[in-house]
C-alpha positions in Angstrom: 27.7 62.0 -6.8 30.8 64.1 -5.9 31.7 61.2 -3.1 31.8 58.9 -6.1 33.9 60.8 -8.3 36.5 62.0 -5.3 36.6 57.8 -4.8 37.2 57.7 -8.6 40.3 59.8 -8.9 41.6 58.0 -6.1 41.2 54.7 -7.6 42.7 55.8 -10.6 45.4 57.7 -8.7 46.5 54.6 -6.9 46.7 52.6 -9.9 49.3 54.9 -11.2 53.1 53.4 -11.1 54.6 54.3 -8.2 56.8 56.8 -9.6 54.6 58.1 -11.2 52.6 59.2 -8.2 55.4 60.4 -6.5 56.0 62.9 -9.3 52.2 63.6 -9.1 53.2 64.3 -6.1 55.7 66.6 -6.0 54.5 68.4 -9.0 50.8 69.2 -6.9 53.4 70.3 -4.0 55.3 72.6 -6.2 52.0 74.2 -7.2 51.4 75.0 -4.6 54.3 76.6 -3.0 54.8 78.4 -6.3 51.0 80.0 -5.7 51.9 81.2 -2.8 55.3 82.4 -3.4 53.7 84.7 -6.4 50.9 86.2 -4.4 53.7 87.3 -1.2 55.8 88.9 -3.8 52.8 91.0 -5.0 51.4 91.8 -1.2 55.0 92.7 0.0 55.3 95.3 -3.1 51.7 96.9 -3.0 51.4 96.9 0.9 54.8 98.9 1.8 54.3 100.4 -1.2 50.9 102.1 0.8 52.7 102.5 3.9 54.8 104.6 2.4 57.9 103.2 1.6 60.5 104.3 -1.6 60.7 101.9 -4.3 64.5 101.2 -3.2 63.6 100.3 0.0 61.1 98.1 -1.0 64.0 96.6 -3.2 65.9 96.3 0.0 63.4 94.0 1.1 64.0 91.8 -1.6 67.7 92.1 -1.1 68.1 88.6 1.0 65.5 86.7 -0.9 67.4 87.1 -4.2 70.7 86.7 -2.3 69.8 83.8 -0.1 68.0 82.1 -3.0 71.4 82.2 -5.6 73.2 80.5 -2.4 70.5 78.2 -2.3 70.4 77.4 -6.1 74.1 76.7 -5.7 74.0 74.0 -3.3 70.5 72.8 -3.7 71.3 69.8 -5.9 74.2 69.1 -3.6 71.6 68.7 -0.8 69.0 67.2 -2.4 71.6 64.2 -3.8 72.8 63.7 0.1 69.5 64.3 2.2 67.1 63.4 -0.2 64.0 65.4 -2.4 61.7 64.9 -0.1 63.7 66.3 2.8 64.7 69.6 0.4 60.8 69.8 -0.7 59.5 69.5 2.7 62.4 71.9 4.4 61.4 74.6 1.8 57.3 74.4 2.4 58.5 74.9 6.3 60.9 77.5 5.7 58.3 78.8 3.9 55.5 79.0 6.0 57.8 79.9 8.9 58.2 82.8 6.8 54.8 83.7 6.2 54.2 83.3 9.8 57.1 86.2 11.0 54.6 88.3 8.5 52.0 87.9 11.0 53.3 90.2 13.2 51.7 94.0 14.2 52.9 96.2 11.1 54.3 98.7 13.8 57.1 95.5 14.2 57.4 94.9 10.8 60.8 96.7 10.5 63.0 96.5 7.4 65.5 93.8 9.2 63.0 91.3 10.1 61.1 91.7 6.7 64.4 91.1 4.6 64.7 88.2 7.7 61.4 86.7 6.4 62.2 87.1 2.8 65.9 85.5 3.2 63.7 82.4 4.8 61.2 82.7 1.9 64.0 82.9 -0.8 65.8 79.5 0.4 62.3 77.9 0.3 61.8 78.4 -3.2 65.1 77.5 -4.4 64.8 74.0 -2.6 61.0 73.3 -3.7 62.1 74.2 -7.3 65.5 72.1 -7.0 63.4 69.4 -6.2 60.8 69.1 -8.4 62.8 70.4 -11.2 65.0 66.9 -10.2 62.3 64.6 -9.9 61.8 64.8 -13.9 65.3 63.6 -13.9 64.4 60.8 -11.8 61.6 59.9 -14.7 63.1 60.3 -17.7 65.3 57.4 -19.1 69.5 59.3 -20.3 69.1 58.5 -23.5 65.1 60.4 -23.7 66.7 64.0 -24.0 64.2 64.9 -26.4 61.6 64.2 -23.7 62.9 65.9 -20.9 63.5 69.3 -22.9 59.7 68.9 -23.4 58.7 68.4 -20.0 61.5 70.7 -18.5 59.5 73.3 -21.0 56.1 72.2 -19.8 57.3 72.4 -15.9 58.3 75.9 -16.3 56.2 77.1 -18.3 53.5 75.6 -15.7 55.4 77.6 -12.8 55.2 80.7 -15.0 51.2 80.6 -14.9 50.7 79.7 -11.5 53.6 82.5 -10.1 51.4 85.2 -12.3 47.9 83.2 -10.7 49.9 84.0 -7.5 50.0 87.7 -8.7 46.7 87.7 -9.2 45.7 86.3 -5.9 47.9 88.3 -4.3 46.3 91.4 -5.4 43.0 90.1 -4.4 43.6 89.0 -1.1 45.4 92.3 -0.1 41.9 94.3 -1.2 39.6 91.9 0.1 41.6 90.4 3.7 44.3 93.1 4.0 47.7 92.0 4.6 47.7 90.1 7.5 44.7 88.0 6.5 46.3 87.2 3.3 49.0 86.2 4.9 47.3 83.7 7.2 44.8 82.3 4.4 48.3 81.9 2.5 50.1 80.2 5.8 47.2 77.8 6.6 46.4 76.3 2.9 50.3 75.9 2.9 50.4 73.6 6.3 47.9 72.0 4.8 49.9 71.2 1.7 53.1 70.4 4.2 51.6 67.7 6.2 50.3 66.1 3.3 54.1 66.1 1.4 55.1 65.2 4.9 53.1 61.9 5.0 53.3 61.1 1.2 56.4 61.7 -0.1 59.2 58.6 -0.5 62.1 59.1 1.9 64.7 57.9 -0.8 62.8 60.4 -3.5 66.4 61.2 -5.3 68.6 60.5 -3.2 72.0 59.7 -4.7 73.6 56.1 -3.5 76.8 57.7 -2.7 77.1 60.6 -0.9 78.5 63.9 -3.5 81.3 65.7 -2.2 80.8 69.3 -1.4 83.4 70.6 -4.0 80.9 68.6 -6.7 78.9 71.7 -6.9 80.5 73.2 -9.7 80.8 71.3 -12.9 83.4 70.2 -14.6 82.1 72.1 -17.6 83.5 75.1 -17.7 80.5 76.0 -20.7 77.9 74.9 -18.4 79.5 77.3 -15.0 79.6 80.4 -17.2 76.0 79.7 -18.5 75.0 79.7 -14.8 76.9 82.7 -14.4 74.6 84.1 -17.4 71.9 82.6 -15.9 72.1 84.3 -12.6 72.5 88.1 -14.3 69.6 87.5 -16.6 67.4 86.8 -13.5 68.8 89.4 -11.6 67.7 91.8 -14.3 64.5 90.4 -14.5 63.4 90.6 -11.1 64.9 94.2 -10.7 62.5 95.4 -12.9 59.6 93.1 -12.6 59.2 92.2 -8.8 59.7 95.8 -7.9 60.0 99.0 -10.3 56.9 97.6 -12.6 54.6 97.2 -9.7 55.8 100.2 -8.5 55.6 102.0 -12.1 51.8 100.8 -12.4 50.8 101.8 -8.7 52.3 105.3 -8.7 52.6 106.9 -11.9 49.4 105.4 -13.9 47.5 105.2 -10.4 46.2 101.7 -10.8 44.2 99.5 -8.0 46.2 97.2 -6.0 43.7 94.1 -8.2 44.4 95.7 -11.6 48.2 95.3 -10.7 47.6 92.1 -9.5 45.7 91.5 -12.7 48.1 92.7 -15.2 51.1 90.9 -13.9 49.5 87.9 -13.7 48.4 87.7 -17.3 52.2 88.9 -18.6 53.5 85.9 -16.2 51.1 83.9 -17.2 51.4 84.4 -21.0 55.4 84.2 -20.2 54.7 80.8 -19.0 52.6 79.6 -22.6 55.4 80.7 -24.5 58.0 79.0 -22.3 56.2 75.8 -22.6 55.9 75.6 -26.0 59.4 76.4 -27.1 60.6 73.4 -28.2 58.1 74.5 -31.3 59.2 78.2 -31.2 62.7 77.8 -31.6 61.5 75.5 -34.9 63.0 71.9 -33.1 61.8 69.6 -30.9 65.4 68.1 -29.4 67.6 69.5 -27.3 68.5 72.8 -28.1 72.4 74.0 -28.8 74.3 77.1 -27.7 74.5 78.4 -30.7 70.5 78.8 -30.6 70.2 79.8 -26.7 73.0 83.1 -28.3 70.5 83.8 -30.9 67.7 84.3 -28.6 69.7 85.6 -25.9 70.6 88.1 -28.6 67.3 89.0 -29.7 66.2 89.1 -25.9 68.6 92.3 -25.9 68.3 93.9 -28.6 64.8 93.9 -27.4 65.7 94.8 -24.0 67.8 97.8 -25.7 64.9 99.3 -27.6 62.6 99.5 -25.2 65.0 101.1 -22.5 65.2 103.9 -25.6 61.3 103.9 -25.8 61.1 104.9 -22.3 63.2 107.4 -22.5 62.1 108.9 -25.9 59.5 111.6 -25.9 57.6 110.1 -29.5 55.7 107.4 -27.4 53.8 107.3 -23.7 56.2 105.3 -21.7 53.2 102.9 -20.7 52.7 101.8 -24.4 56.4 101.5 -24.3 56.6 99.3 -21.7 53.5 97.5 -22.5 54.1 96.8 -26.1 58.0 95.8 -24.9 56.2 93.1 -22.2 54.2 92.0 -24.9 57.4 91.0 -27.0 57.6 86.8 -26.4 61.2 86.9 -27.5 61.9 87.7 -23.9 60.2 84.3 -22.4 62.5 82.2 -24.3 66.2 82.2 -22.7 65.2 81.1 -19.6 64.2 77.8 -20.7 67.0 77.0 -23.1 69.5 77.8 -20.5 67.4 75.2 -18.4 67.7 72.9 -20.5 71.2 73.9 -21.8 72.6 72.9 -18.5 
C-alpha cells in the first residue's frame, strides 16, 4: 500500500511543469540544509558551553560564520548568475558537508581556530544555499507579478525560520541522545544523501544569466537599495549576537535549563517567528509590495520594543526571564526582515 502511494506521488511529480519541479527540488534542498544549519548552531553553542567555554569564546566560534556569510551574500548573486543556481546550491551543500566532517575530530583536537574554520565554511554554504533558493522564485514569477512575488517570498522566509526552529530542537535532542560527534555524523550522512540527489536532478542552466555579469555589478545602482542592504547587515548582526549565542547560554547557565529544553524553547520561538513572517502581507494590512515608509514604521516599532526590553531586563521591578520571554513573544520583531527582503 505504501509502495503504491509512493508511486502515485512520483507520477504526480513527473506530471508537473519542468520549472515547478525544479523549484520544488531547490526548495526541498534548501529545507534540508536549513534544518541541519539550525541544529549545528545549537550543537556548537551547547557543546562548547559544556566544555567550559565562556560566552565570549563561544561568540568567537561564530565570528567567521557571520563574516564569511556576509561576504558570500555580497557576491552570491554574481556567482549564481555566472555559474547557475544549481552549481551554487550544490557547492553550498558540499561545503556544509565538509564543515560537518571537520567537527568529527576528537574533542581534544577541536581547537578554536579549527572550529572557526569549519564555521567559516558553514557560513559560506548557508548564504550560497539561501541565495539560490530565493533567486529560484524570481525565475518562476513573471516580472509584472510583484504581488505574487511578495507572497511567495514571505512564505519561503516563514518556512525557513520554521525549519530553523525545528533544527534548534533537533540539535538539542541529538546532543542529548547521541552526543556531539554522533549528532554531527548523523547530519553529515543525511545531507550527503540530499547532495547526491541534488547533483543528479538539478538542471545545469537553472538561473544562469545569458550574459556574464561583471564583478562591479554586485552593488546596486540604487543608493536606496545599498542603504537598505547595509541596514539588513546590522539587523542580522544584532539578532545573531543575542539570539544565537547570548540567549542559549543565558537559559543554560542562569536558568539551568536542560539542552533539550533550550532547543525546544528556541525552536518554538523561531517557528513563531516564521509563522508571523509568512503572514506579513496580512499583518501589514496590504497584500501588495510594501514601500519604504511601511518598512520604516515597522523598523521603528522594533527599535522601541528592543529598547523597552533592554530597560526591563536591567530593572528591579520585573524578573529578567519574564522580561526576556515577553519581549521575544512581541511579534513586531518578526516583520522588518521580510519587509526589507521584499523592498530589495
